[in-house]
Structures are given as structure tokens and as C-alpha cells.
N, C-alpha and C positions, 0 to 999 in steps of 0.2 A: 642607633645610627649604623648604617651598613658599612662593613669593613671592605677592604680590598678584595678579599676572597669571596665575599658575598656578591660583590659586583661582577667578579669574574664568572661565578656560577650562573649568574643571570645573563651575561653576555654570550655565553657559549651557544645556547639555542637561538638567541636573537640573531647572532651572526650567521649561523647555519641557515635558519629559515628566512631571515630578512634579506640577506644577500642573494640567496637562491631566488626568492620571489622577485626581488628588484631586477635581477638579471633575466628572469623569465618575462617580466613586463617589457624589458628593453627589446626582447626578441631572440634572446639566446636560447638554445635548446636545453631541455631538462638535463640531458646527459652531460652537458658542458657546465651548466649552472651549479649543479650539486657539488662537483669536486671543487669549484672555486669557493663556494660557501663553506665547505668542509676545511679547505686550506686556511680560510680566515679564522674559523673556530679553532683549528689546530694552532695557529699563531698565538691566539689568546691564551690557550692552555700552555704552550711553550713559554710564553712570557711569565706566566704565573709560577711555572715550575723551575725555570732556570735563570731568569733575570731578577725577579722579585721573589726569592725563595721563601718558603714558610719558615725556614730556620732563621732568617733575618728578623722576622717579627718576634719570634720567641726569645732570641738573644737580646733584643732590645728590652723586652718585658722583664727578663731576668736581671739585667743590669740595672734597671730602675729600682729594684727592691734593695733595701739595705741588707747587709749580711746579718745572719742570725747569730746571736750571742748565746752560748751554752750556759752562761752564768745565771 
């Protein structure tokens, strides 16, 4: 099953290329469509880095394990 970060890695090129292509089809110029698509991809990256941080996932995984006993 794909995790959150697998989906994020897939959405980055989809957002960049897909939004750019959609804006080109609407009639926007390439020099305006590419920065808008890049801004959307940057928003996805920013969400993955700062809103749903990788440390959150590892902290939850570590707290789910019982503590190790040295005996």
C-alpha cells in the first residue's frame, strides 16, 4: 500500500506537468503556465516537509513499539 510520501513523490511531477498542460490548453502562455505549475508542486513539497513532517511518522512508529527489556 502506498504511503503518504509515496503519493507526494508521485504528485510532484503530476502537478508540474498536469497543471502546466491544463493551463496551456486553456490558452495561457507557456511562460506563465510553467511557474504556476511549479508553484503547485512547490506547495505539495512544502506540505510534506513542514505540515506533515517525516519526524511525525517515525515518532508514531517508535511509540507503538513496546520498550525493550534488558533482562
